[in-house]
C-alpha positions as CSV (number, residue, x, y, z in Angstrom):
1,M,83.8,-53.8,101.4
2,R,82.3,-50.3,102.2
3,R,83.4,-49.1,105.6
4,R,80.6,-48.1,108.0
5,R,80.8,-44.6,109.3
6,R,80.7,-44.1,113.0
7,L,78.5,-41.3,114.5
8,N,80.5,-38.4,115.9
9,F,78.6,-37.5,119.1
10,R,80.8,-34.4,119.6
11,L,79.2,-33.0,116.4
12,L,75.8,-34.5,116.9
13,I,74.9,-32.7,120.1
14,P,75.5,-29.1,118.8
15,L,74.0,-30.0,115.4
16,S,70.9,-31.2,117.2
17,V,70.7,-28.0,119.2
18,I,70.9,-25.9,116.0
19,V,68.2,-28.0,114.3
20,F,66.0,-27.6,117.4
21,A,66.6,-23.8,117.4
22,I,65.6,-23.5,113.8
23,A,62.5,-25.6,114.2
24,Y,61.5,-23.5,117.2
25,T,62.1,-20.3,115.4
26,A,59.9,-21.5,112.5
27,W,57.3,-22.7,114.9
28,F,57.2,-19.4,116.8
29,F,57.1,-17.0,113.7
30,F,54.9,-19.2,111.4
31,W,52.7,-21.6,113.3
32,N,52.5,-19.9,116.8
33,Q,51.8,-16.5,115.2
34,K,48.1,-16.6,114.7
35,P,46.7,-14.6,111.7
36,S,45.3,-11.2,112.7
37,S,41.8,-12.4,111.8
38,E,42.0,-15.0,114.6
39,L,43.3,-12.7,117.2
40,P,41.0,-10.7,119.6
41,C,41.6,-7.4,117.7
42,E,38.8,-5.5,119.4
43,L,39.7,-2.5,121.4
44,N,38.1,-3.9,124.5
45,S,40.3,-7.0,124.4
46,F,43.4,-4.9,124.8
47,S,42.5,-2.1,127.1
48,E,43.3,-3.9,130.4
49,Q,46.5,-5.5,128.9
50,A,47.7,-2.1,127.6
51,W,47.0,-0.6,131.0
52,L,49.5,-3.1,132.6
53,T,52.3,-1.7,130.3
54,T,52.0,1.7,132.0
55,S,54.3,0.4,134.7
56,Q,57.0,1.6,132.2
57,E,57.8,5.3,132.0
58,V,55.1,7.4,130.5
59,V,54.6,10.9,128.9
60,L,51.3,12.8,129.2
61,V,49.6,13.9,126.0
62,N,48.0,17.3,126.3
63,D,46.6,17.8,122.8
64,F,45.7,16.1,119.6
65,F,43.9,16.7,116.2
66,V,43.5,15.4,112.7
67,Y,44.5,17.4,109.7
68,G,43.3,15.8,106.4
69,E,44.4,12.3,107.0
70,N,47.2,12.9,109.5
71,L,46.9,12.3,113.2
72,S,49.0,14.4,115.6
73,F,49.7,14.2,119.3
74,F,51.3,17.0,121.4
75,Q,53.1,17.0,124.8
76,Q,52.1,20.6,125.4
77,P,48.7,22.4,124.7
78,Y,48.9,23.1,121.0
79,R,49.8,26.6,119.7
80,L,50.4,27.4,116.1
81,D,53.6,29.3,116.7
82,T,55.2,27.1,119.4
83,R,57.4,24.2,118.7
84,D,56.2,21.1,120.7
85,E,58.5,18.8,122.6
86,F,57.6,15.9,120.4
87,V,58.9,17.5,117.2
88,G,62.0,15.7,115.9
89,K,61.3,12.6,118.0
90,T,60.4,9.2,116.8
91,L,56.8,7.9,117.5
92,R,56.5,4.2,117.7
93,L,53.1,2.4,117.0
94,T,52.9,-1.3,118.1
95,N,50.0,-3.3,116.6
96,L,48.9,-5.4,119.6
97,C,47.1,-7.7,117.1
98,T,50.1,-8.6,114.9
99,R,53.0,-7.3,116.9
100,E,54.1,-5.2,114.0
101,I,56.0,-2.0,114.7
102,R,55.8,1.3,112.7
103,D,58.0,4.1,113.4
104,Y,57.3,7.8,112.4
105,M,59.5,10.8,112.6
106,I,57.5,13.7,114.0
107,E,57.7,16.7,111.8
108,E,56.9,20.3,112.7
109,S,54.2,20.7,110.0
110,V,50.6,19.8,111.0
111,D,50.5,17.0,108.4
112,G,53.8,15.5,109.8
113,Q,53.0,12.8,112.3
114,I,50.8,9.7,111.7
115,P,49.5,9.1,108.2
116,M,46.3,7.3,109.1
117,D,46.0,5.6,105.7
118,D,49.3,3.9,106.4
119,L,47.9,1.9,109.4
120,P,46.8,-1.7,108.8
121,V,43.8,-2.9,110.8
122,G,44.6,-3.5,114.4
123,V,44.8,-2.0,117.9
124,Y,47.9,0.2,118.5
125,A,49.8,1.3,121.6
126,M,52.1,4.3,121.2
127,Q,55.5,5.3,122.5
128,V,57.8,8.2,121.9
129,N,61.6,8.3,122.1
130,I,62.8,11.2,124.3
131,N,66.4,11.3,125.4
132,L,67.1,7.8,124.5
133,Q,64.1,6.6,126.6
134,R,60.9,5.1,125.2
135,L,57.9,6.6,126.9
136,Q,54.3,5.4,126.6
137,L,51.7,8.0,125.4
138,V,49.1,8.4,128.2
139,S,46.2,10.8,129.0
140,N,44.7,12.1,132.2
141,Q,41.3,12.6,130.4
142,S,39.0,10.0,128.9
143,M,38.9,10.4,125.1
144,S,36.9,8.7,122.3
145,H,37.2,10.2,118.8
146,T,36.8,8.6,115.5
147,W,38.0,9.8,112.0
148,T,38.0,8.1,108.6
149,T,40.3,7.9,105.6
150,I,39.4,8.5,102.0
151,N,38.3,5.7,99.8
152,R,41.2,3.7,98.3
153,N,40.3,0.6,96.3
154,D,36.8,0.6,97.7
155,Q,38.3,0.5,101.2
156,T,37.9,3.1,103.9
157,K,39.3,2.8,107.4
158,A,38.0,4.3,110.7
159,I,40.6,5.3,113.2
160,H,39.4,5.4,116.8
161,V,41.4,7.3,119.5
162,F,40.7,6.0,123.0
163,S,41.7,6.5,126.5
164,A,39.8,5.0,129.5
165,V,40.4,7.4,132.5
166,D,38.0,6.8,135.4
167,D,37.8,6.8,139.2
168,Q,40.3,4.1,139.5
169,R,42.9,5.4,136.9
170,V,44.5,8.8,137.1
171,I,46.1,8.2,133.7
172,A,45.5,5.6,131.0
173,P,47.3,4.7,127.8
174,I,46.1,6.2,124.5
175,L,45.2,3.5,122.1
176,L,44.3,3.6,118.4
177,E,41.9,1.1,116.9
178,V,41.9,0.8,113.1
179,K,38.9,-0.9,111.6
180,P,37.3,-1.2,108.1
181,F,34.6,1.5,107.6
182,S,31.6,0.9,105.4
183,L,31.4,3.6,102.7
184,S,28.6,6.2,103.3
185,S,27.2,8.7,100.8
186,E,27.1,11.2,103.7
187,V,30.7,11.1,104.4
188,Y,32.9,12.9,101.7
189,D,36.5,12.5,100.7
190,V,36.9,15.9,99.0
191,V,35.0,19.1,98.7
192,I,35.5,21.5,95.8
193,D,34.8,25.2,96.2
194,P,34.3,27.1,93.0
195,G,35.6,30.5,94.1
196,H,33.3,33.6,94.3
197,Y,29.5,33.9,94.0
198,H,29.3,34.9,97.6
199,A,28.4,38.1,99.5
200,D,30.6,37.7,102.7
201,F,32.2,41.1,102.3
202,G,29.5,43.2,100.6
203,G,27.7,42.7,97.3
204,L,27.7,39.5,95.1
205,D,31.3,38.6,94.2
206,L,31.6,37.4,90.6
207,G,35.4,37.5,90.6
208,T,37.4,38.7,87.5
209,I,35.5,39.4,84.3
210,A,37.6,39.5,81.1
211,F,37.3,38.5,77.4
212,G,33.6,37.6,77.8
213,L,34.3,35.2,80.7
214,I,33.0,35.5,84.2
215,E,35.3,33.9,86.8
216,A,32.6,32.6,89.1
217,E,30.9,30.7,86.2
218,E,34.2,29.4,84.9
219,N,35.4,28.2,88.3
220,Y,32.1,26.2,88.6
221,K,32.6,24.5,85.2
222,L,36.1,23.5,86.3
223,A,34.7,22.2,89.5
224,V,32.1,19.9,87.7
225,A,34.9,18.5,85.5
226,L,37.2,18.0,88.5
227,K,34.4,16.2,90.4
228,S,33.9,13.8,87.6
229,E,37.6,13.0,87.4
230,L,37.9,12.4,91.2
231,E,34.8,10.3,91.2
232,A,36.4,8.2,88.6
233,L,39.1,7.4,91.2
234,G,36.4,6.1,93.5
235,L,36.2,9.3,95.7
236,N,33.0,10.8,97.1
237,V,33.1,14.5,96.1
238,L,30.9,17.5,97.1
239,I,30.8,20.8,95.2
240,L,30.0,23.5,97.8
241,R,27.6,25.6,95.5
242,D,25.5,25.2,92.4
243,E,26.3,27.1,89.2
244,N,24.3,30.4,90.1
245,E,23.7,29.7,93.8
246,R,24.9,32.3,96.1
247,V,26.5,30.6,99.1
248,N,28.5,32.7,101.6
249,I,31.8,31.3,102.8
250,Y,31.4,32.1,106.5
251,G,28.6,31.3,109.0
252,E,26.2,28.4,109.5
253,G,25.0,27.1,106.2
254,G,28.0,28.5,104.4
255,R,30.7,26.8,102.6
256,L,32.9,26.2,105.6
257,F,30.0,24.9,107.6
258,K,29.2,22.4,104.8
259,T,32.9,21.4,104.6
260,Y,33.0,20.4,108.3
261,A,29.6,18.8,108.1
262,S,30.7,16.7,105.1
263,Q,33.6,15.0,107.1
264,A,35.7,15.7,104.1
265,K,39.6,15.3,104.4
266,Y,40.5,17.6,101.5
267,Y,39.3,21.0,100.4
268,I,40.1,22.3,96.9
269,E,39.4,26.0,96.1
270,L,39.4,26.9,92.5
271,Q,40.3,30.4,91.6
272,M,41.5,32.6,88.7
273,V,43.6,35.8,89.0
274,G,43.3,39.1,87.4
275,S,46.0,41.7,86.8
276,T,46.3,45.2,85.4
277,N,49.2,44.0,83.3
278,P,47.8,41.9,80.5
279,S,51.1,40.1,79.9
280,I,51.2,38.4,83.3
281,Q,50.3,34.8,83.2
282,G,50.9,31.5,85.2
283,T,49.4,28.9,87.5
284,Q,50.2,28.5,91.2
285,V,49.1,26.4,94.2
286,I,48.8,27.8,97.7
287,H,48.8,25.8,100.9
288,S,48.9,26.6,104.6
289,S,52.2,28.0,106.1
290,Y,51.9,25.3,108.7
291,V,51.6,22.4,106.3
292,S,54.2,20.7,104.1
293,S,54.2,21.7,100.3
294,R,54.1,18.0,99.2
295,L,50.4,17.8,98.1
296,G,50.4,21.2,96.4
297,A,53.7,20.4,94.6
298,A,52.3,17.1,93.3
299,I,49.2,18.8,91.8
300,H,51.2,21.8,90.4
301,R,53.8,19.5,88.8
302,S,51.1,17.5,87.1
303,L,49.5,20.6,85.7
304,I,52.8,22.1,84.5
305,E,54.2,19.0,83.0
306,N,51.1,17.7,81.2
307,T,49.2,20.7,80.0
308,S,50.1,24.1,78.2
309,L,49.9,25.9,81.5
310,V,53.1,27.7,82.8
311,S,53.9,28.3,86.3
312,T,54.1,31.8,87.9
313,N,57.6,33.0,88.8
314,N,56.7,33.0,92.5
315,R,58.6,30.7,94.7
316,G,57.7,29.2,98.1
317,R,59.1,26.8,100.7
318,G,61.9,24.7,99.3
319,N,62.3,27.2,96.5
320,I,59.5,25.4,94.5
321,Q,58.4,27.6,91.7
322,G,54.5,28.2,91.7
323,V,53.9,26.4,95.0
324,L,53.5,28.9,97.8
325,P,52.6,29.0,101.5
326,S,49.8,31.3,102.5
327,A,51.0,34.7,103.6
328,L,50.7,35.1,107.4
329,A,48.7,37.7,109.2
330,I,48.5,38.7,112.9
331,G,45.4,37.8,114.6
332,M,43.5,39.6,117.4
333,D,45.5,37.5,119.9
334,N,48.9,38.6,118.3
335,Q,49.4,35.1,117.0
336,R,50.3,34.5,113.3
337,Y,47.6,32.8,111.2
338,D,47.3,31.9,107.5
339,G,46.1,35.0,105.7
340,R,44.1,32.9,103.2
341,F,40.9,32.6,105.1
342,T,39.5,29.5,103.4
343,I,42.7,27.6,104.2
344,R,42.7,28.9,107.8
345,E,39.0,28.5,108.6
346,S,38.7,25.0,107.2
347,G,41.7,23.7,109.3
348,G,40.0,23.4,112.6
349,K,42.2,23.4,115.7
350,A,45.2,22.7,113.6
351,L,45.2,26.1,111.9
352,G,43.3,28.2,114.6
353,A,39.9,28.3,112.8
354,A,37.5,30.9,114.3
355,Q,40.4,32.5,116.3
356,F,41.8,35.1,113.8
357,S,39.3,37.9,114.4
358,E,36.0,38.7,116.0
359,F,34.4,38.4,112.6
360,S,35.7,34.8,112.2
361,Y,34.7,33.8,115.7
362,S,31.2,35.2,115.5
363,R,30.6,33.4,112.2
364,N,32.5,30.1,112.5
365,A,33.0,29.3,116.2
366,S,29.9,27.1,116.5
367,F,31.3,24.6,114.2
368,A,35.1,25.3,113.7
369,Y,36.5,26.6,117.0
370,M,38.9,24.0,118.5
371,N,37.4,21.3,116.2
372,P,39.8,18.4,116.2
373,R,38.9,17.6,112.6
374,G,40.8,19.9,110.2
375,V,40.5,19.7,106.4
376,H,43.6,19.8,104.3
377,A,43.0,22.8,102.0
378,L,44.6,24.1,98.8
379,V,43.9,27.0,96.7
380,I,44.6,26.5,93.0
381,E,44.9,29.7,91.0
382,I,44.6,28.1,87.6
383,I,45.1,30.9,85.1
384,H,45.3,34.8,84.9
385,L,42.0,35.5,83.2
386,T,43.3,38.9,82.1
387,H,46.0,37.2,80.0
388,E,44.3,36.9,76.6
389,P,46.0,33.7,75.3
390,S,45.0,31.9,78.6
391,A,41.5,33.1,78.4
392,Q,41.1,32.0,74.7
393,A,42.5,28.6,75.5
394,W,40.3,28.1,78.6
395,P,37.0,26.8,77.0
396,N,38.8,24.0,75.3
397,E,41.5,23.2,77.8
398,Y,39.8,23.3,81.2
399,P,38.6,19.6,81.0
400,H,42.3,18.8,80.5
401,Y,43.3,20.9,83.6
402,A,40.7,19.0,85.7
403,K,42.2,15.7,84.6
404,E,45.8,16.8,85.6
405,I,44.7,18.2,89.0
406,A,43.1,14.8,89.7
407,R,46.2,12.9,88.4
408,G,48.5,14.9,90.8
409,F,46.1,14.4,93.6
410,A,45.9,10.7,93.0
411,N,49.7,10.3,92.7
412,Y,50.4,12.0,96.0
413,L,47.7,10.1,97.9
414,Q,48.6,6.8,96.2
415,L,45.2,6.2,94.7
416,P,44.8,3.6,91.9
């Protein structure tokens, strides 16, 4: 006859505790955690709650801006040639809707803090780790600024930076609200500048002329082809001049003015190069000295690996052949600025737009000076037009070049 097993109560009690703990954990993380769509994920729902958290240690933010799709905050008033206290620290963003945490190492480059496209929808509080202490980011001024990301998979996000300082609050936490943004034909992702055909510095500038080709006209052809390729990726693209339209670079109504008005995140200037030595050839991409080389390197790599183009022998940051930072120039305030004026003047506060000279201030200050919206700019010097084999290949090959510029752009920005 089968023996009946007796219950061992010494084992039953701890086993019950374990089962209860597992069940409670499952309930807490799966059933009790409401989906974000059911949570009150509007900014107003969290402003008071977030204010209560300022009982912890805080750090005052004195400056901020967006460059391209990257949002940056600074402990001190921003200066191009000064390393901020936040550099090298970890910035923590906590989604108050989902409790998800995202950590970012703060780099020195102006595209090295918060990649806005990386943020899911929600409302975020921000903290920074300084001396092993987590400090909440606060402001002593009210702020309300909104920027958008580029279109990815027919989805665009709006990032709202908010701080509610008033008569009752000397300081308030800085919150980020990330929401879906309806696509608008008036908000652009990318502007393309076909180099030359302007008169900023005298007569009409047509660029290099060689082997029956006029650079200004050929840059425009490449711009049209590149626009088509980028639009195939779902991007909204603006060319800053028509084929034979004279549009100055500086001043209201000029190309820089149009760039800021477009709310674009990226600026691609297309150029060719001429040389007195007809054997010199090569392609290179130039970026700001205050920006990482990652985007420029992705486009250059795509061009060199997938077309007949060869790179120049010039090397820049990280010893990357053909990918160069803009040479620096001393401005009227003895500060160092990017010498490439389209890169500098499209960069808003991040790159000191309208601060380099009296000329830049008089022409661009009304729309660029201290503008917290900077555009991530690159100059692509696609060929040496004075190199005969490159000039001869150009009419048949430039559509291929446009395709590879778009491919490199898409790879870096994780477009479909």
